[in-house]
N, CA and C of each residue as an Amber inpcrd file, in Angstrom:
protein
   435
   1.4550000  -8.0740000 -17.9080000   0.5360000  -8.3160000 -16.8060000
   1.1600000  -7.8300000 -15.5020000   0.3500000  -7.3740000 -14.5860000
   0.8330000  -6.8860000 -13.3000000   1.3410000  -8.0330000 -12.4500000
   2.4040000  -7.7540000 -11.6670000   2.8620000  -8.8000000 -10.7620000
   1.8960000  -8.9040000  -9.5860000   1.9550000 -10.0150000  -8.8880000
   0.9630000 -10.2750000  -7.8430000   1.0370000  -9.2720000  -6.7020000
   2.2420000  -8.7710000  -6.3820000   2.3780000  -7.7930000  -5.3080000
   1.6760000  -6.4800000  -5.6360000   1.8310000  -6.0200000  -6.8780000
   1.1830000  -4.7830000  -7.2930000  -0.3360000  -4.9600000  -7.3570000
  -0.7740000  -6.0970000  -7.8840000  -2.2090000  -6.3790000  -7.9480000
  -2.8070000  -6.4020000  -6.5490000  -2.1020000  -7.0220000  -5.6280000
  -2.5900000  -7.1020000  -4.2490000  -2.6880000  -5.7060000  -3.6300000
  -1.6980000  -4.8740000  -3.8670000  -1.7310000  -3.5160000  -3.3070000
  -2.8510000  -2.6820000  -3.9190000  -3.0860000  -2.8530000  -5.2100000
  -4.1920000  -2.1300000  -5.8450000  -5.5170000  -2.5440000  -5.2170000
  -5.6820000  -3.8290000  -4.9710000  -6.9070000  -4.3010000  -4.3270000
  -7.0000000  -3.8300000  -2.8800000  -5.8470000  -3.7310000  -2.1970000
  -5.8470000  -3.1930000  -0.8340000  -6.3290000  -1.7520000  -0.8150000
  -6.1650000  -1.0410000  -1.9040000  -6.5990000   0.3490000  -1.9870000
  -8.0550000   0.4390000  -2.4300000  -8.4070000  -0.2580000  -3.5090000
  -9.7220000  -0.0550000  -4.1130000 -10.8830000  -0.6740000  -3.3380000
 -10.7030000  -1.8680000  -2.7920000 -11.8330000  -2.5130000  -2.1180000
 -12.2470000  -1.7910000  -0.8400000 -11.3440000  -1.4970000   0.0980000
 -11.7890000  -0.7600000   1.2930000 -12.3330000   0.6290000   0.9530000
 -11.7290000   1.2950000  -0.0300000 -12.2330000   2.6240000  -0.3850000
 -13.6290000   2.5410000  -1.0060000 -13.9240000   1.4480000  -1.7150000
 -15.2640000   1.2320000  -2.2550000 -16.2730000   1.0990000  -1.1120000
 -15.9180000   0.3100000  -0.0910000 -16.8190000   0.1320000   1.0510000
 -17.0050000   1.4380000   1.8180000 -15.9340000   2.2010000   1.9860000
 -16.0330000   3.4950000   2.6700000 -16.9140000   4.4490000   1.8670000
 -16.7830000   4.4220000   0.5500000 -17.6070000   5.2900000  -0.3020000
 -19.0840000   4.9400000  -0.1700000 -19.3840000   3.6470000  -0.0930000
 -20.7860000   3.2310000   0.0490000 -21.3720000   3.7270000   1.3640000
 -20.6140000   3.5940000   2.4390000 -21.1000000   4.0480000   3.7520000
 -21.2070000   5.5720000   3.7800000 -20.2070000   6.2650000   3.2350000
 -20.2440000   7.7330000   3.2110000 -21.4380000   8.2300000   2.3930000
 -21.6890000   7.5670000   1.2770000 -22.8380000   7.9330000   0.4310000
 -24.1450000   7.7970000   1.2210000 -24.2910000   6.6940000   1.9200000
 -25.5040000   6.4820000   2.7150000 -25.6610000   7.5410000   3.7930000
 -24.5750000   7.8310000   4.4940000 -24.6560000   8.7890000   5.5980000
 -24.8990000  10.2160000   5.1020000 -24.1940000  10.6400000   4.0650000
 -24.3300000  12.0170000   3.5770000 -25.7040000  12.2390000   2.9630000
 -26.1370000  11.3130000   2.1110000 -27.4150000  11.5390000   1.4290000
 -28.6130000  11.1230000   2.2790000 -28.3790000  10.6000000   3.4670000
 -29.4700000  10.4320000   4.4240000 -29.8140000  11.7800000   5.0570000
 -28.8450000  12.6850000   5.0710000 -29.0340000  13.9970000   5.6750000
 -29.3090000  15.0690000   4.6110000 -28.6760000  14.9470000   3.4510000
 -28.7630000  15.9730000   2.4020000 -29.5970000  15.4490000   1.2390000
 -30.5450000  16.2500000   0.8050000 -31.3540000  15.9010000  -0.3740000
 -30.5950000  16.3510000  -1.6230000 -30.3450000  15.4570000  -2.5820000
 -29.5930000  15.8370000  -3.7850000 -30.2280000  16.9910000  -4.5690000
 -31.5250000  17.1860000  -4.4370000 -32.1770000  18.2910000  -5.1490000
 -31.8230000  19.6460000  -4.5300000 -31.3500000  19.6290000  -3.2760000
 -31.0020000  20.8720000  -2.5790000 -29.5120000  21.1920000  -2.6260000
 -28.7280000  20.4430000  -3.3880000 -27.2810000  20.6530000  -3.4310000
 -26.9520000  21.8890000  -4.2610000 -26.0660000  22.7240000  -3.7040000
 -25.5770000  23.9190000  -4.3920000 -24.0590000  23.8290000  -4.4850000
 -23.5060000  24.1790000  -5.6510000 -22.0580000  24.2070000  -5.8340000
 -21.6650000  25.6560000  -6.0870000 -20.8560000  26.2150000  -5.1840000
 -20.4360000  27.6190000  -5.2460000 -21.6410000  28.5520000  -5.3290000
 -22.6840000  28.2260000  -4.5800000 -23.8680000  29.0680000  -4.5160000
 -24.8590000  28.8790000  -5.6480000 -24.5160000  28.0480000  -6.6230000
 -25.4030000  27.8180000  -7.7670000 -26.0480000  26.4460000  -7.6060000
 -27.3940000  26.3750000  -7.7070000 -28.0310000  25.0670000  -7.5660000
 -27.6070000  24.1180000  -8.6990000 -27.4410000  22.8540000  -8.3540000
 -27.0510000  21.8380000  -9.3300000 -28.2790000  21.4850000 -10.1510000
 -28.1410000  21.6500000 -11.4580000 -29.2590000  21.3820000 -12.3560000
 -29.1190000  19.9540000 -12.8950000 -29.3150000  18.9900000 -12.0050000
 -29.2180000  17.5740000 -12.3820000 -30.2010000  16.8030000 -11.5150000
 -30.5490000  15.6370000 -11.9820000 -31.4580000  14.7960000 -11.2120000
 -30.7610000  14.1850000 -10.0020000 -31.5240000  13.4180000  -9.2740000
 -30.9720000  12.7940000  -8.0660000 -29.9040000  11.7430000  -8.3980000
 -30.1330000  10.9070000  -9.3940000 -29.1910000   9.8230000  -9.7080000
 -27.8130000  10.3350000 -10.1130000 -27.6890000  11.3540000 -10.9720000
 -26.3490000  11.8630000 -11.2770000 -25.6360000  12.4260000 -10.0480000
 -26.3680000  13.0630000  -9.1480000 -25.7560000  13.5980000  -7.9230000
 -25.2940000  12.4460000  -7.0370000 -26.1050000  11.3950000  -6.9100000
 -25.6910000  10.2110000  -6.1480000 -24.4300000   9.5980000  -6.7590000
 -24.3930000   9.4970000  -8.0860000 -23.2590000   8.8780000  -8.7720000
 -21.9910000   9.6970000  -8.5880000 -22.0840000  10.9960000  -8.7980000
 -20.9170000  11.8660000  -8.6270000 -20.4530000  11.8430000  -7.1740000
 -21.3920000  11.8570000  -6.2460000 -21.0440000  11.7850000  -4.8310000
 -20.3310000  10.4890000  -4.4910000 -20.8260000   9.3790000  -5.0350000
 -20.1870000   8.0950000  -4.7630000 -18.7550000   8.0710000  -5.2900000
 -18.5510000   8.5220000  -6.5320000 -17.2020000   8.5210000  -7.0890000
 -16.2810000   9.5020000  -6.3670000 -16.8270000  10.6140000  -5.8870000
 -16.0330000  11.5390000  -5.0820000 -15.5760000  10.8660000  -3.7910000
 -16.4980000  10.2150000  -3.0890000 -16.1260000   9.5350000  -1.8450000
 -15.1740000   8.3630000  -2.1050000 -15.3450000   7.6750000  -3.2220000
 -14.4580000   6.5680000  -3.5670000 -13.0390000   7.0970000  -3.8280000
 -12.9320000   8.1950000  -4.5590000 -11.6100000   8.7900000  -4.8300000
 -10.9560000   9.2770000  -3.5390000 -11.7330000   9.8490000  -2.6570000
 -11.2040000  10.3180000  -1.3790000 -10.7060000   9.1390000  -0.5330000
 -11.4980000   8.0820000  -0.4700000 -11.0880000   6.8890000   0.2650000
  -9.8900000   6.2060000  -0.3720000  -9.8390000   6.1700000  -1.7090000
  -8.7050000   5.5500000  -2.4080000  -7.4240000   6.3370000  -2.1750000
  -7.5250000   7.6490000  -2.1090000  -6.3450000   8.4700000  -1.8330000
  -5.8070000   8.1820000  -0.4440000  -6.6780000   8.1020000   0.5330000
  -6.2440000   7.7990000   1.9010000  -5.6480000   6.3940000   1.9930000
  -6.2840000   5.4200000   1.3590000  -5.7860000   4.0490000   1.3990000
  -4.4660000   3.9110000   0.6520000  -4.3110000   4.5970000  -0.4750000
  -3.0630000   4.5350000  -1.2300000  -1.9160000   5.1430000  -0.4360000
  -2.1840000   6.2220000   0.2560000  -1.1590000   6.8270000   1.1010000
  -0.7570000   5.8780000   2.2260000  -1.7270000   5.1990000   2.7990000
  -1.4350000   4.2220000   3.8460000  -0.6050000   3.0700000   3.3130000
  -0.9620000   2.5260000   2.1550000  -0.2120000   1.4180000   1.5700000
   1.2050000   1.8660000   1.2270000   1.3530000   3.0780000   0.7240000
   2.6830000   3.5790000   0.3880000   3.5400000   3.7420000   1.6360000
   2.9780000   4.2850000   2.6910000   3.7650000   4.5550000   3.8960000
   4.0470000   3.3130000   4.7340000   3.3330000   2.2290000   4.5270000
   3.5470000   1.0420000   5.3440000   4.6180000   0.1150000   4.8000000
   5.2960000   0.4850000   3.6970000   6.3450000  -0.3620000   3.1460000
   7.4790000  -0.5270000   4.1480000   8.0620000  -1.7300000   4.1790000
   9.1520000  -2.0090000   5.1050000  10.4570000  -1.4520000   4.5570000
  11.4670000  -1.2810000   5.4060000  12.7620000  -0.8110000   4.9240000
  13.3710000  -1.7370000   3.8780000  13.1030000  -3.0310000   3.9670000
  13.6250000  -3.9760000   2.9830000  13.0250000  -3.6810000   1.6150000
  11.7270000  -3.3750000   1.5550000  11.0780000  -3.0530000   0.2840000
  11.5680000  -1.7240000  -0.2780000  11.7640000  -0.7450000   0.5840000
  12.1760000   0.5760000   0.1340000  13.6030000   0.5410000  -0.4190000
  14.4940000  -0.1780000   0.2420000  15.9070000  -0.1810000  -0.1280000
  16.2940000  -1.2820000  -1.0970000  15.3640000  -2.0880000  -1.5300000
  15.6590000  -3.2100000  -2.4280000  16.0100000  -2.7120000  -3.8200000
  17.0610000  -3.2810000  -4.3930000  17.4820000  -2.9370000  -5.7490000
  16.6580000  -3.7620000  -6.7370000  16.1090000  -3.1530000  -7.7910000
  15.2690000  -3.8990000  -8.7280000  16.0510000  -4.7650000  -9.7150000
  17.3850000  -4.6710000  -9.7160000  18.2080000  -5.4160000 -10.6590000
  18.7870000  -6.6670000 -10.0250000  18.9870000  -7.7140000 -10.8310000
  19.7160000  -8.8850000 -10.3740000  21.1430000  -8.4690000 -10.0350000
  21.8010000  -9.2470000  -9.1800000  23.1660000  -8.9350000  -8.7830000
  24.0720000  -8.8840000 -10.0110000  23.8650000  -9.7960000 -10.9690000
  24.7030000  -9.8420000 -12.1640000  24.4770000  -8.6410000 -13.0820000
  23.2890000  -8.0410000 -13.0530000  22.9400000  -6.9690000 -13.9790000
  23.2860000  -5.5750000 -13.4530000  23.7710000  -5.4800000 -12.2390000
  24.0740000  -4.1740000 -11.6590000  25.3230000  -3.5760000 -12.3000000
  25.3410000  -2.2680000 -12.5200000  26.5210000  -1.6380000 -13.1250000
  27.6980000  -1.6270000 -12.1420000  28.8830000  -1.5040000 -12.7000000
  30.0870000  -1.4420000 -11.8760000  30.0000000  -0.2120000 -10.9780000
  30.3390000  -0.3700000  -9.7250000  30.2970000   0.7430000  -8.7840000
  28.9400000   0.9520000  -8.1410000  28.0000000   0.0530000  -8.3690000
  26.6650000   0.1640000  -7.7630000  26.7950000   0.0340000  -6.2440000
  26.1930000   0.9420000  -5.4670000  26.3220000   0.8730000  -4.0080000
  25.6540000  -0.3550000  -3.3980000  24.7630000  -1.0140000  -4.1390000
  24.1080000  -2.2120000  -3.6210000  25.0320000  -3.4140000  -3.6640000
  26.1240000  -3.3310000  -4.3720000  27.1230000  -4.3910000  -4.3370000
  27.0760000  -5.3270000  -5.5190000  28.0540000  -6.2400000  -5.5010000
  28.1980000  -7.2780000  -6.5120000  28.3110000  -8.6170000  -5.8090000
  28.8040000  -9.5740000  -6.5310000  28.9580000 -10.9390000  -6.0280000
  29.5750000 -10.9300000  -4.6300000  28.8990000 -11.5640000  -3.6730000
  29.4110000 -11.6540000  -2.3180000  29.2490000 -10.3770000  -1.5240000
  28.6660000  -9.3470000  -2.1100000  28.5150000  -8.0670000  -1.4290000
  27.0640000  -7.5980000  -1.5460000  26.1130000  -8.5320000  -1.3900000
  24.7070000  -8.2040000  -1.5370000  24.2210000  -7.4240000  -0.3180000
  23.1700000  -6.6960000  -0.5250000  22.5420000  -5.9760000   0.5740000
  21.9010000  -6.9840000   1.5180000  21.6870000  -6.6220000   2.7870000
  21.0630000  -7.5530000   3.7380000  19.7050000  -8.0230000   3.2430000
  19.4430000  -9.3230000   3.3800000  18.1630000  -9.8890000   2.9650000
  18.0710000 -10.1250000   1.4770000  19.1890000 -10.0220000   0.7530000
  19.1800000 -10.1490000  -0.6880000  20.1100000 -11.2900000  -1.0870000
  19.7020000 -12.0720000  -2.0910000  20.5100000 -13.1960000  -2.5480000
  20.7760000 -13.0750000  -4.0280000  21.8230000 -13.7210000  -4.4750000
  22.1610000 -13.7130000  -5.8900000  21.0070000 -14.3270000  -6.6860000
  20.6740000 -13.6780000  -7.8110000  19.6470000 -14.2110000  -8.6920000
  18.2480000 -13.7590000  -8.3490000  18.0770000 -12.9900000  -7.2860000
  16.7390000 -12.4990000  -6.9650000  16.6090000 -11.0820000  -7.4740000
  15.4340000 -10.7450000  -7.9160000  15.2030000  -9.3850000  -8.3920000
  14.7700000  -8.4900000  -7.2620000  14.3930000  -9.1020000  -6.1320000
  13.9380000  -8.2970000  -5.0220000  12.4840000  -7.9340000  -5.1200000
  11.8050000  -8.4360000  -6.1260000  10.3730000  -8.1290000  -6.2700000
   9.5620000  -9.3260000  -5.8200000   8.3850000  -9.0500000  -5.2760000
   7.5000000 -10.1410000  -4.8750000   7.9590000 -10.7850000  -3.5830000
   7.4740000 -12.0010000  -3.3430000   7.7570000 -12.6900000  -2.0980000
   9.1780000 -13.2230000  -2.1060000   9.7700000 -13.2330000  -0.9410000
  11.1030000 -13.7960000  -0.7900000  10.9980000 -15.3110000  -0.8040000
  12.0870000 -15.9540000  -1.0930000  12.1170000 -17.4100000  -1.1280000
  11.9460000 -17.9640000   0.2730000  11.3890000 -19.1910000   0.4070000
  11.2500000 -19.7930000   1.7250000  12.6150000 -19.9180000   2.3770000
  12.6520000 -19.6730000   3.6580000  13.8950000 -19.8050000   4.3950000
  14.6620000 -18.5020000   4.5010000  14.1230000 -17.4000000   4.0040000
  14.8120000 -16.1260000   4.1440000  14.5470000 -15.6120000   5.5480000
  15.4760000 -15.9050000   6.4280000  15.2980000 -15.6340000   7.8490000
  15.3450000 -14.1470000   8.1350000  16.1800000 -13.3870000   7.3960000
  16.3450000 -11.9730000   7.7070000  15.0410000 -11.2010000   7.5230000
  14.2940000 -11.4920000   6.4650000  13.0310000 -10.7920000   6.2350000
  11.9990000 -11.2200000   7.2660000  11.9250000 -12.5300000   7.5260000
  10.9600000 -13.0220000   8.5100000  11.2780000 -12.4660000   9.8910000
  12.5520000 -12.4190000  10.2610000  12.9370000 -11.9240000  11.5760000
  12.6010000 -10.4520000  11.7060000  12.8590000  -9.6580000  10.6520000
  12.5980000  -8.2310000  10.7560000  11.0980000  -7.9510000  10.8640000
  10.2700000  -8.7040000  10.1190000   8.8360000  -8.4540000  10.2140000
   8.2920000  -8.9020000  11.5600000   8.8470000 -10.0120000  12.1190000
   8.4300000 -10.4520000  13.4430000   8.8360000  -9.4310000  14.4880000
  10.0540000  -8.9220000  14.3930000  10.5180000  -7.9170000  15.3460000
   9.6690000  -6.6660000  15.2610000   9.2810000  -6.2880000  14.0180000
   8.4560000  -5.0970000  13.8520000   7.0960000  -5.3010000  14.4990000
   6.5040000  -6.5040000  14.3170000   5.2080000  -6.7650000  14.9390000
   5.3220000  -6.7650000  16.4530000   6.3890000  -7.3670000  16.9810000
   6.5730000  -7.3970000  18.4220000   6.8070000  -5.9960000  18.9640000
   7.5920000  -5.1880000  18.2540000   7.8500000  -3.8280000  18.6980000
   6.5730000  -3.0110000  18.7010000   5.7050000  -3.2360000  17.7050000
   4.4400000  -2.5180000  17.6450000   3.5540000  -2.8850000  18.8250000
   3.6080000  -4.1680000  19.2380000   2.7660000  -4.6020000  20.3380000
   3.3720000  -4.2670000  21.6980000   4.6000000  -3.7120000  21.7150000
   5.2210000  -3.3310000  22.9700000   6.0930000  -4.4130000  23.5760000
   6.2930000  -5.5310000  22.8830000   7.1200000  -6.6180000  23.3800000
   8.4880000  -6.5010000  22.7370000   9.5410000  -6.6190000  23.5460000
  10.8900000  -6.5030000  23.0110000  11.3750000  -7.8820000  22.5860000
  11.8080000  -7.9890000  21.3220000  12.3070000  -9.2630000  20.8040000
  13.7610000  -9.4350000  21.1880000  14.1530000 -10.6670000  21.5050000
  15.5560000 -10.9510000  21.8270000  16.3700000 -10.9350000  20.5470000
  17.6210000 -10.5200000  20.6670000  18.5090000 -10.5090000  19.5040000
  18.8210000 -11.9460000  19.0960000  19.1250000 -12.1900000  17.8150000
  19.4270000 -13.5430000  17.3700000  20.6340000 -14.1010000  18.1240000
  20.4860000 -15.3340000  18.5940000  21.5560000 -15.9810000  19.3240000
  21.5760000 -15.6570000  20.8080000  20.6640000 -14.8110000  21.2570000
  20.5830000 -14.4460000  22.6820000  19.2800000 -14.9640000  23.2540000
  19.2750000 -15.3430000  24.4930000  18.0240000 -15.8230000  25.1160000
  17.0500000 -14.7080000  25.3860000
């Protein structure tokens, strides 16, 4: 079964792209009659419903591609650099470290997948700083006023 993070990302892609496809379908076929559609200069020999259906799936795929690219590019540095292995399962010489040498925001026994445990200040602080930086507000460094 898919983990909740992957399921959530799939829904972040498919649902908005479905809504965009519905609106695009309405706007395009309000202007274009499906009986007048030509592909590479050849008239489409199909009824209106198949053209509507193909058009909808085309717009859905286009919207899903844009949304998937957005979801992929919005990953945080913690997600990108997270090691998928437990600290104990990492091979000798792994750059992510061993006992007492975990990467920032990582704890022993975590796989790094899904939500972090409550109280993980480093992840919460970085996401808060990112939101503040996006809004143009400078966050104070930890321990500084």
